[in-house]
C-alpha positions as CSV (number, residue, x, y, z in Angstrom):
1,M,136.7,37.4,217.4
2,L,134.5,35.4,219.7
3,T,131.6,37.7,218.8
4,I,132.0,37.1,215.1
5,L,132.2,33.3,215.7
6,G,129.0,33.4,217.7
7,C,127.2,35.4,214.9
8,L,128.3,32.9,212.3
9,I,127.1,29.9,214.4
10,A,123.7,31.7,214.9
11,A,123.4,32.5,211.2
12,C,124.0,28.8,210.3
13,A,121.6,27.6,213.0
14,L,118.7,29.8,212.0
15,P,117.7,27.9,208.8
16,V,117.7,24.7,210.8
17,V,115.5,26.1,213.5
18,Y,113.0,27.6,211.0
19,S,112.7,24.4,209.0
20,W,112.1,22.5,212.2
21,Y,109.4,25.0,213.2
22,D,107.7,24.6,209.7
23,D,107.8,20.8,210.1
24,L,106.1,21.1,213.5
25,A,103.4,23.5,212.1
26,A,102.7,21.1,209.2
27,Q,102.4,18.2,211.7
28,R,100.0,20.2,213.8
29,R,97.8,20.9,210.8
30,R,97.8,17.3,209.8
31,S,96.9,16.1,213.3
32,S,94.1,18.7,213.6
33,A,92.7,17.5,210.2
34,E,92.9,13.9,211.3
35,S,91.2,14.6,214.7
36,D,88.0,15.3,212.7
37,G,87.9,11.6,212.1
38,T,88.9,11.7,208.4
39,P,92.4,11.9,207.0
40,D,91.6,14.7,204.4
41,G,89.9,16.9,207.0
42,T,86.3,16.5,205.5
43,R,83.4,16.1,207.9
44,A,82.4,12.6,208.9
45,E,78.9,11.3,208.4
46,P,76.4,11.9,211.2
47,P,75.9,8.9,213.5
48,A,73.4,6.3,212.3
49,T,72.3,4.8,215.6
50,L,70.5,6.3,218.6
51,E,73.5,5.5,220.8
52,G,75.7,7.4,218.4
53,V,73.5,10.4,218.3
54,L,73.4,10.5,222.1
55,A,77.1,10.2,222.3
56,A,77.6,13.0,219.8
57,Q,75.2,15.2,221.7
58,L,77.0,14.5,225.0
59,T,80.4,15.4,223.5
60,S,79.1,18.5,221.9
61,G,77.5,19.6,225.2
62,E,73.9,19.5,223.9
63,I,72.9,17.2,226.7
64,T,74.2,16.6,230.2
65,R,75.7,13.4,231.6
66,G,72.6,12.7,233.6
67,Q,70.4,13.1,230.5
68,Y,72.7,10.7,228.6
69,Q,72.6,8.1,231.3
70,R,68.7,8.3,231.6
71,A,68.4,7.9,227.8
72,M,70.8,5.0,227.7
73,A,68.8,3.3,230.6
74,K,65.6,3.7,228.6
75,I,67.2,2.2,225.5
76,A,68.4,-0.8,227.6
77,E,64.9,-1.3,229.1
78,R,63.4,-1.2,225.7
79,D,66.0,-3.6,224.3
80,D,65.3,-6.0,227.3
81,E,61.6,-6.0,226.6
82,R,62.0,-6.6,222.8
83,H,64.9,-9.2,223.1
84,P,64.9,-10.8,226.6
85,L,68.0,-12.7,227.6
86,V,67.2,-16.5,227.9
87,V,69.7,-18.4,230.0
88,P,69.7,-22.2,229.5
89,P,69.3,-24.4,232.7
90,E,72.4,-25.8,234.3
91,Q,73.1,-29.5,233.4
92,G,75.0,-30.3,236.6
93,A,78.6,-31.1,237.3
94,A,79.1,-33.8,234.7
95,G,76.7,-32.3,232.2
96,V,74.0,-34.9,233.0
């Protein structure tokens, strides 16, 4: 009698378990599609800036961390030459 009761409980639980498994599989598919950066799974546009291109190359493994850091340092140097930072002089304690 106990065996029959166990089989009945298992038979009733199987559809619940399978529907739960299907929901998890659908959720995994959605999350993998969204991890591409777009909700419908299409490819995103390539980066438009040099920094974006360097970051994409770093994450894909085309360049090493050291190469990325040297390239970013050169970009910063070039930016400093083109647009130097001008700091206004201090006015004193009372602004005088």
